[in-house]
C-alpha positions in Angstrom: 9.5 35.9 -8.7 7.1 35.0 -6.0 3.7 33.8 -7.2 0.4 34.4 -5.5 -0.2 30.7 -5.5 1.1 28.3 -2.9 3.0 25.2 -4.0 -0.1 23.1 -3.5 -2.2 25.5 -5.5 0.4 25.7 -8.2 0.5 21.9 -8.5 -3.3 21.7 -8.8 -3.3 24.6 -11.4 -0.7 22.7 -13.5 -2.9 19.6 -13.4 -5.9 21.7 -14.5 -3.9 23.2 -17.4 -3.0 19.7 -18.5 -6.7 18.8 -18.8 -7.0 16.7 -15.6 -10.7 16.2 -14.8 -10.5 13.6 -12.0 -8.1 12.7 -9.2 -8.6 9.5 -7.1 -7.4 9.7 -3.6 -7.7 9.5 0.2 -6.8 12.5 2.4 -4.4 12.7 5.3 -2.4 15.1 7.5 0.5 15.5 5.1 -1.7 16.4 2.1 -4.1 18.8 3.7 -2.8 21.8 1.6 -3.2 19.9 -1.6 -6.8 19.0 -0.7 -7.5 22.6 0.2 -6.3 23.6 -3.3 -8.4 20.8 -4.9 -11.5 22.1 -3.0 -11.7 25.2 -5.1 -10.4 23.7 -8.4 -12.2 22.4 -11.5 -10.9 19.0 -10.8 -13.3 16.4 -9.3 -11.7 14.5 -6.4 -13.1 10.9 -6.0 -12.8 9.8 -2.4 -12.0 6.1 -2.5 -12.3 3.5 0.2 -8.6 2.6 0.3 -5.4 4.0 -1.3 -5.0 0.7 -3.3 -8.4 1.4 -4.8 -7.3 4.9 -5.7 -4.4 3.7 -7.8 -6.4 1.0 -9.5 -9.2 3.5 -10.4 -6.6 5.9 -11.8 -4.9 3.1 -13.6 -8.1 2.0 -15.5 -9.0 5.7 -16.0 -5.7 6.1 -17.9 -6.2 2.9 -19.9 -9.7 3.9 -21.0 -9.0 7.5 -21.8 -5.5 7.0 -23.3 -4.3 9.8 -21.0 -2.5 9.8 -17.7 -4.4 9.1 -14.5 -3.8 10.9 -11.2 -4.0 9.5 -7.6 -3.3 11.1 -4.3 -2.3 9.8 -0.9 -0.8 11.0 2.4 2.6 10.0 3.9 3.5 6.7 5.6 0.7 4.1 5.4 -1.3 6.0 2.9 1.6 6.1 0.4 2.6 2.5 1.1 -0.9 1.4 0.4 -0.5 2.6 -3.1 2.7 0.7 -3.9 1.2 -2.6 -5.2 -1.2 -0.7 -7.5 1.6 1.5 -8.8 3.6 -1.7 -9.4 0.7 -3.1 -11.4 0.6 0.1 -13.5 4.4 -0.1 -14.0 4.3 -3.7 -15.2 1.6 -2.7 -17.8 3.2 0.7 -18.8 0.2 2.7 -17.7 0.8 6.5 -17.5 0.1 7.7 -14.0 1.0 10.6 -11.8 1.1 9.4 -8.2 1.2 12.3 -5.7 2.1 11.6 -2.0 2.6 13.9 0.9 5.6 13.5 3.2 6.8 14.8 6.6 8.4 18.2 6.9 11.9 18.6 5.3 13.6 19.1 8.7 12.0 15.9 10.0 13.0 13.8 7.1 15.3 10.8 8.0 14.8 11.4 11.7 12.4 8.5 12.3 9.7 11.0 12.7 6.0 9.9 12.9 5.0 8.4 9.6 8.5 9.1 8.1 9.8 6.5 5.7 12.0 6.8 2.6 9.1 6.8 0.1 11.3 7.7 -2.9 13.4 4.6 -2.4 10.2 2.5 -2.0 8.7 3.9 -5.3 11.9 3.9 -7.4 11.5 0.2 -8.6 7.9 0.7 -9.7 8.0 4.1 -11.4 9.7 5.8 -14.4 11.0 8.3 -11.9 10.3 9.3 -8.2 10.7 12.9 -7.3 11.2 14.3 -3.8 9.9 17.9 -3.6 11.8 19.8 -0.9 11.5 23.2 -2.6 9.4 25.2 -5.1 12.1 24.9 -7.7 12.1 21.1 -7.6 8.3 21.0 -8.1 8.4 23.1 -11.2 11.2 21.1 -12.7 9.7 17.7 -11.9 6.3 18.8 -13.4 7.9 19.9 -16.6 9.9 16.7 -16.9 6.8 14.5 -16.3 4.6 16.4 -18.7 7.4 16.5 -21.3 7.9 12.7 -21.0 4.2 11.9 -21.2 3.8 14.2 -24.2 6.6 12.3 -26.0 4.9 9.0 -25.4 6.7 7.7 -22.3 4.3 5.4 -20.5 4.4 4.3 -16.9 3.9 5.9 -13.4 5.7 9.0 -12.2 5.8 9.7 -8.4 5.8 13.2 -6.9 6.5 13.1 -3.1 6.0 16.6 -1.6 7.1 17.5 1.9 4.3 18.9 4.1 5.9 22.2 4.9 6.7 22.9 1.2 3.1 22.7 0.2 1.9 26.0 1.8 4.9 28.1 0.7 4.4 30.7 -2.0 5.5 29.4 -5.3 8.7 30.8 -6.8 8.8 30.8 -10.6 11.9 32.8 -11.0 14.3 30.0 -11.9 15.5 28.1 -14.9 13.3 25.2 -16.0 15.3 22.2 -17.0 13.7 19.7 -19.4 15.3 16.7 -21.0 14.0 14.8 -24.0 13.7 11.1 -23.3 12.7 10.0 -26.9 14.8 10.2 -30.0 13.3 11.6 -33.2 12.7 9.0 -36.0 15.7 9.1 -38.4 15.3 8.9 -42.1 17.6 5.9 -42.1 15.4 4.0 -39.7 12.4 4.6 -42.0 14.2 3.7 -45.2 15.6 0.5 -43.6 12.2 -0.5 -42.3 10.6 0.1 -45.7 13.3 -2.1 -47.3 12.5 -4.9 -44.8 8.8 -4.7 -45.5 9.3 -4.8 -49.3 11.6 -7.8 -49.0 9.2 -9.8 -46.7 6.6 -12.2 -48.0 4.9 -12.8 -44.7 4.9 -9.6 -42.6 2.9 -9.2 -39.4 2.2 -6.4 -37.0 2.1 -7.0 -33.2 0.5 -3.9 -31.7 0.7 -3.1 -28.0 -0.9 -0.5 -25.7 1.8 2.1 -26.8 -0.4 2.5 -29.9 -3.3 3.7 -27.7 -1.2 6.1 -25.5 0.5 7.6 -28.6 -2.9 8.2 -30.2 -1.7 6.3 -33.2 -4.7 4.1 -33.9 -5.8 6.1 -37.0 -2.3 6.0 -38.4 -2.2 2.2 -37.7 -5.4 1.7 -39.7 -3.9 3.8 -42.6 -0.7 1.7 -42.5 -2.6 -1.6 -42.7 -4.8 -0.2 -45.5 -1.7 1.0 -47.4 0.4 -2.2 -46.9 -2.1 -5.1 -46.5 -0.1 -6.3 -43.5 -2.3 -8.2 -41.0 -2.4 -7.3 -37.3 -2.3 -9.2 -34.0 -2.5 -7.4 -30.6 -1.4 -7.9 -27.1 -4.2 -8.1 -24.5 -3.9 -4.4 -23.6 -4.2 -3.3 -27.3 -7.3 -5.3 -28.1 -9.7 -3.1 -30.0 -7.1 -0.7 -31.5 -8.8 -1.9 -34.7 -12.1 -3.7 -34.2 -11.8 -7.5 -34.0 -14.6 -7.6 -36.5 -12.1 -6.4 -39.1 -10.6 -9.4 -40.9 -7.2 -7.7 -40.9 -7.2 -8.0 -37.1 -6.3 -11.6 -36.4 -7.0 -11.1 -32.7 -5.1 -11.7 -29.6 -1.5 -13.0 -29.8 0.6 -14.8 -27.2 -0.5 -17.3 -24.5 -4.3 -17.0 -25.3 -3.9 -16.3 -29.0 -6.5 -17.0 -31.6 -5.8 -19.8 -34.1 -5.2 -17.3 -36.9 -2.8 -15.3 -34.7 -0.9 -18.4 -33.8 -0.5 -19.4 -37.4 0.6 -15.9 -38.5 3.0 -15.5 -35.6 4.6 -18.8 -36.1 5.0 -18.3 -39.9 5.8 -14.6 -40.2 9.1 -13.7 -41.8 9.0 -10.1 -40.5 7.4 -8.8 -37.3 6.7 -5.1 -36.7 6.3 -4.8 -32.9 4.7 -1.4 -32.3 4.3 -0.1 -28.8 4.8 -3.5 -27.1 7.5 -4.7 -24.7 7.3 -8.2 -26.2 6.8 -10.0 -22.9 7.4 -13.8 -22.7 3.6 -14.3 -23.1 3.5 -12.2 -26.3 6.5 -14.1 -27.7 5.0 -17.5 -27.0 4.5 -18.4 -30.7 7.1 -16.1 -32.3 9.6 -18.1 -34.4 11.0 -15.2 -36.4 14.2 -13.3 -35.6 13.5 -10.5 -38.1 11.8 -8.1 -35.7 11.5 -4.4 -35.9 10.5 -3.0 -32.4 9.3 0.5 -31.8 9.0 1.5 -28.1 9.5 4.7 -26.0 11.1 2.7 -23.2 14.6 1.4 -23.7 14.1 -0.9 -20.8 11.7 -2.9 -22.9 14.2 -3.5 -25.7 13.9 -7.1 -27.0 14.8 -6.9 -30.7 18.2 -6.1 -32.1 16.4 -3.8 -34.6 15.1 -1.5 -31.8 13.8 2.0 -32.4 13.6 4.3 -29.3 10.8 6.3 -30.8 7.2 7.3 -30.6 4.9 4.9 -32.5 2.9 7.8 -33.9 5.8 9.5 -35.4 7.2 6.2 -36.8 3.9 5.4 -38.5 3.5 8.9 -39.9 6.8 8.5 -41.6 6.1 5.0 -42.9 2.8 6.1 -44.3 4.4 9.0 -46.2 6.9 6.7 -48.0 6.1 5.3 -51.4 6.4 1.5 -51.5 4.4 -1.6 -52.4 3.7 -4.8 -50.5 2.0 -7.9 -51.9 0.4 -9.9 -49.1 -2.4 -11.5 -51.0 -1.0 -15.1 -50.8 0.0 -14.6 -47.2 -3.5 -13.4 -46.2 -5.1 -16.2 -48.1 -3.1 -18.7 -46.1 -4.1 -17.0 -42.8 -7.8 -16.7 -43.6 -8.0 -20.4 -44.3 -7.1 -21.2 -40.7 -10.1 -22.3 -38.7 -10.7 -20.5 -35.4 -10.6 -23.1 -32.7 -11.6 -21.8 -29.2 -10.3 -23.9 -26.3 -13.5 -24.0 -24.2 -13.6 -25.3 -20.6 -14.4 -28.9 -19.8 -18.0 -29.8 -19.0 -19.0 -31.5 -15.7 -22.1 -33.1 -14.3 -22.5 -30.5 -11.5 -25.9 -29.0 -10.8 -24.2 -25.7 -10.3 -23.8 -23.1 -13.1 -20.8 -23.6 -15.4 -18.7 -20.4 -15.1 -18.2 -20.2 -18.8 -22.0 -20.3 -19.4 -22.4 -17.4 -16.9 -19.8 -15.4 -18.7 -21.4 -16.1 -22.1 -24.6 -14.5 -20.8 -22.6 -11.3 -20.1 -20.8 -11.5 -23.4 -24.1 -11.7 -25.3 -25.0 -8.3 -24.0 -21.6 -6.7 -24.7 -22.4 -3.9 -27.2 -20.2 -0.9 -28.0 -21.4 0.9 -24.8 -20.2 -1.8 -22.4 -16.7 -1.8 -20.8 -15.5 -4.8 -18.8 -12.8 -4.7 -16.1 -11.4 -8.1 -15.2 -10.0 -9.3 -11.9 -7.3 -11.9 -11.5 -8.4 -15.6 -11.1 -10.5 -17.8 -13.2 -12.5 -14.9 -14.6 -10.1 -13.5 -17.3 -9.8 -16.7 -19.2 -13.5 -17.0 -20.0 -13.8 -13.3 -21.0 -10.7 -13.5 -23.1 -11.6 -16.5 -25.2 -15.3 -15.6 -25.7 -15.2 -11.8 -26.6 -14.9 -9.7 -29.7 -13.5 -6.3 -28.8 -14.6 -3.4 -30.9 -13.0 -0.4 -29.2 -9.7 0.2 -27.3 -9.7 -0.8 -23.7 -13.2 -2.2 -23.9 -11.8 -5.1 -21.8 -9.3 -4.1 -19.2 -7.0 -6.4 -17.3 -3.9 -5.9 -15.2 -2.0 -8.7 -16.9 1.6 -8.0 -15.9 1.2 -8.2 -12.1 -2.4 -9.5 -12.0 -3.4 -8.3 -8.6 -6.6 -9.7 -7.0 -9.0 -6.9 -6.2 -8.4 -4.9 -9.3 -11.8 -5.1 -10.9 -14.0 -3.3 -8.4 -11.9 -0.1 -8.0 -10.9 -0.3 -11.6 -14.6 -0.2 -12.6 -14.9 3.1 -10.8 -12.1 4.6 -12.9 -13.7 3.2 -16.1 -17.1 4.6 -15.2 -15.7 8.1 -14.7 -13.7 7.8 -17.9 -16.7 6.5 -19.9 -19.8 8.0 -18.2 -22.1 6.8 -21.0 -20.9 3.2 -20.7 -22.3 0.5 -18.5 -19.2 -1.0 -16.7 -19.0 -4.6 -15.8 -16.7 -5.5 -12.8 -15.9 -9.1 -13.5 -14.6 -10.6 -10.3 -14.5 -13.7 -8.2 -15.4 -14.4 -4.6 -11.7 -14.3 -3.5 -10.8 -11.1 -5.4 -14.0 -9.2 -4.4 -13.0 -9.4 -0.8 -9.6 -7.7 -1.4 -11.3 -4.4 -2.2 -14.9 -4.8 -1.2 -14.9 -1.4 0.5 -15.1 0.3 -2.9 -18.8 -0.7 -3.1 -19.3 2.4 -1.0 -17.9 4.6 -3.8 -20.0 2.9 -6.5 -23.1 3.4 -4.3 -22.3 7.0 -3.4 -22.0 8.1 -7.0 -24.7 5.8 -8.2 -22.4 4.6 -10.9 -23.7 2.2 -13.7 -21.4 -0.5 -12.5 -22.6 -4.1 -12.6 -20.6 -6.5 -10.4 -20.6 -10.1 -11.6 -19.2 -12.4 -8.9 -18.2 -15.8 -10.2 -18.5 -17.5 -6.9 -17.1 -21.1 -6.6 -16.2 -20.8 -2.9 -12.6 -21.4 -3.9 -9.3 -19.9 -4.9 -9.9 -21.7 -8.1 -6.7 -21.1 -10.0 -4.5 -22.1 -6.9 -6.6 -25.2 -6.5 -6.1 -26.1 -10.1 -2.3 -25.7 -9.8 -2.3 -27.8 -6.7 -4.3 -30.5 -8.6 -1.9 -30.3 -11.6 1.1 -30.8 -9.3 -0.5 -33.6 -7.3 -0.5 -31.5 -4.2 -3.4 -32.0 -1.7 -5.8 -29.0 -1.7 -4.7 -26.7 1.1 -5.9 -23.2 2.1 -8.0 -22.8 -1.1 -11.5 -23.3 0.4 -13.3 -20.0 0.9 -15.8 -19.4 3.7 -17.6 -16.5 2.1 -19.9 -13.9 3.7 -23.3 -13.1 2.2 -22.3 -10.9 -0.7 -25.9 -10.0 -1.5 -26.5 -8.7 2.0 -23.2 -6.8 2.0 -24.1 -5.1 -1.3 -27.5 -4.2 0.0 -26.0 -2.8 3.1 -24.1 -0.4 0.8 -27.3 0.5 -0.9 -26.7 -1.6 -4.0 -29.3 -4.0 -5.4 -28.1 -7.5 -5.5 -29.3 -11.1 -6.1 -28.0 -14.6 -5.9 -28.0 -16.5 -9.2 -28.2 -20.3 -8.9 -29.7 -21.0 -12.3 -29.2 -19.4 -15.7 -32.9 -19.4 -16.4 -33.4 -15.9 -15.0 -29.9 -14.5 -15.2 -30.0 -13.2 -18.7 -33.2 -11.2 -18.2 -32.1 -9.8 -14.9 -28.8 -8.8 -16.3 -30.5 -7.1 -19.3 -32.7 -5.1 -16.9 -29.7 -4.1 -14.8 -27.9 -2.9 -17.9 -30.9 -0.9 -19.1 -31.5 0.6 -15.6 -28.1 2.2 -15.6 -27.5 1.8 -11.8 -25.3 -0.3 -9.6 -26.1 -4.0 -9.3 -24.4 -7.1 -7.9 -24.9 -10.6 -9.2 -23.5 -13.4 -7.0 -23.4 -16.3 -9.5 -23.0 -19.7 -7.8 -20.8 -21.8 -10.0 -19.2 -25.2 -9.9 -15.6 -26.1 -9.4 -14.4 -26.2 -13.0 -10.7 -26.0 -14.1 -10.1 -23.3 -16.6 -8.9 -24.3 -20.1 -5.1 -24.0 -20.3 -3.4 -22.2 -23.1 -2.5 -24.4 -26.1 
């Protein structure tokens, strides 16, 4: 049956029905029909300065809301500009729908203007890449994507729609094919897990971001209350339970807290919930007795692997009748002294970068969200913060692209309009996506950009020093960041002393408008993981 809606209108209507409020994108010839459909929809389109920025904004939007983000780009260069950002989301299992336009079906594969095999390009960095050459394909791919996301599958999906298909009338008179990607939790898997918990003396939970995307945080709290099993988290799951709670031992892995290190090294059972157990997460794991629950079979690490939704798994565990005595185990853990590995101190007259970060952290209440860039910045925020809500600190840790924080802060601001958002970046990373200052200014977003400016590619210099290499191509010749910010209509100031930084930062937070602080810091090596 022919619909009154075009393919583009139908796509937008399905996004509306799924509760999509924002799409981040950049228009082009091969997506004009989609943009025309968006124009009259309830969805707000956020025009970014670059397609990479659109992906990073959608990525952080997804992390902060716990729902999928959506970004949109045209064919050829527009689509290719998104690939790195999609790869970053893929490495961190962030649910995204990436929509690209493509050349007309009859021109595909003919070396036509802006024709490139986008689906082959996107395959390695997506759960699945769909080529929409007909109405029927669109309907089926949307159903498959929404079904997968509702089951708890996390990661980017790509919809590539030929230009001439977008303005055709939608045909809904066909069979919808859906396939379940996730197995239901079996009674045997629950019984076996309960038995392992009862037999253990030193059980430990490692929670990943899958707990957030499955909306299982409440169930996790109930499970911890029921069993008395302590928790550690991956970076992306920080705040699933407030780090003020003594049952949350803090971050595990390469930058783990002392309590988390002790617990991870001495546990006799690990319940890995919604985490892929990367090499960084496994840094201190000594136990082979691991129960892993994940919606992605590609992330299987443990022999005892359950291809299941964490929410369903915890629901069933919480409904079982069993008892665990962890009193002695908790007593041992709580006696471990927290030892933060701070940076070395120097005689430089310039600001120490950790001191600048501490001024920010002092003002980090429950209505502040921080988006971190790659470089020296993440270390200082990681070791000095207490996270009280999910995704209060966001970092693209798997791929760690420079330039993530500025566009990411835009996504965070639209996701949490009542929060002040800190874009924590460096002088090198800022210049990767500096055009996104225009977006922050245009929407007058309460985003505060903190630039830790050492006029260096600091991490690379440190690696050169550690390997006894001469310093080469790490010195930055920076523009006037304050003048650039002001040119975009954003208030900005250079900070060469901490004397006034705190007060000015406090005022910027209270004003609730964009601000850039260019903090001039010394060349200080970051503290390395223990």
